[in-house]
C-alpha positions, 0 to 999 in steps of 0.5 A: 500500500502506498503511504497516506497523505495528511493534506487537508481536503481542498473543496472549491465552488463554481470551479472552472473545468476547462483546464482539466480536459484535453479537448479544452471544452469550457464547463464549470462545476458547482463544486470541485474536490481535489482528492489527494488521499484515500482519506479525502475520499472517505471523508467526502463519503461520510459528509452528510451535507454532500449526500445526494449530490450528483458526483463525477470522478475526474482523472486527467480529462484525456478521455472526456467530453464536457457537454455543459456545466455540471450541477454537482460535485466533481472529484479530481483524483490526485493521489500520488505515490509509486512503489515496488510492492512485492516479487512473486511468481516471476513478476514484480508487483508495482503500485501507483496512486490514481493521480499519477500521470500514466506516461510518467509512471511508465517511464519511471518503471523503465528507469527502475529497470522494471519493463513491461508497460513500454508499449503503453508509453505516451498514452495520456491520462492518469493511472487511476483512469487506465483500468476503467478504459482498459487502455491499450496500444501497439499490441498490449492492453492494461489487463495483461499487466494488471494485478489489482486495484483499490477503490473507495465506495463514495456512498459508504466510504468502504475500501474495496480491492478488485482483482483481475476477474472482478474488473471484468476487462474487455476491449476498452471496457471494465466493470466500472463502465459496465456498472456505470460507476464511472458515470455516477461517481459511485467509486473512486480508484485510489491505487492500481497495482501491476504485474511486471514480468521478471523475464521480459520479452519485447512486444514488437508485433505491430508493424509501426513499432517494428518499422521504427526499430528497423529504421533505427537499426535496432534488431534486438531492442531493449525495453527503453528502445521499444518505448522510444519507438512507440513514443516516436510513432505516437508523436508522428500520428497524434497531436499534442493536446497542449498545442491542438486540443484533442482526446486521442482516439475518439472512436473504438475500433469496431469488432464484428462477426466473421461473416460481416468481416468477410463481406467487408473484406470482399468489398474493401480488400484494403480494410485492416482486419485483426482476428480476435480470440473469440472468432470475431474480427476487429476493424480499423476505425481510422481507416473507415473514417478516412474512407468515409471522407472525414480525414482532415475535414471539419464541422464548425470548430472541430474536425478529424485530424489530418494525420490520423482520422481517428482523432477528433480535434478542437480547432478553437472555441469548440463546445460540447455540442460541436463535438457531439455534432461531428461525432454523429456525422462521422458515425452516420457516414461510416454506417451508411457506407460500411454498415458499421456502428462506431462507438465513441471512446470518451465519456460524456459529462452532461448537464442532465 
């Protein structure tokens, strides 16, 4: 367990949420609590004056669409801490506080000589939000390195520990999304623990990563070399939110049955397809969006990025409604052309 914090609870009224979302959408919260320890979360859970308040747990805001002001209490998870917990069964168990920046945590593990998360380098957001989405990139999902997490029930103040089975991970999915815990502010992740292999093997299955390593003349990559390759690929494809506000990949890669995939492959041989263990097939959402004519195209102040059609960007002064309109237009065109439904990755925080 990470060390507890004794800092006093920070509660603000009529708080500006604009700095706390990477799409830079304007919104305010009636109340904003900065949660810097598990005790802060338990204190809020036990505060009779706050019972019945609508709540939302906010991480790094990198997977969020603010769709108006929030009439309730936003809990911003800022719990810090990193530690090696144990070595067991061929793995190191490493813990991190929910408020740790994900990329910084990954780079710290590599600096310690504890590889295993390098393929997830440069993914925006916080450690606490990572299992909610079951983040993944370049041939690795968080679930493959997950040990357990600690969460606070914001209704009772009870501490819960969830293991791999309890989290019910799926593709960009977890029990937090399945049960709506991320939407109604019922649970706050305080700490996440990871199983990092003592016997590391490089994961270079994705062509982009393998190509970057080859271009650098690296035949036998170290963990740091894999991380650097992933970072280089992501930087080429994805805009920096500090320069061009965005929420990363806006749509999930759709997963369809084998018959649908075969039909699409016959009509569109260039469509990238990835066979899944359950017999279904994952399609490349970015390819579908580009083929539907949306790469680099805008609708009002928002658009799909010219270097990666999967990324929705705020070109200036956008609001939540602008994002909704563009997302709906892209979904409609992809559905009309390919018969495939695109599902947004970000969470929408709405007024109602």
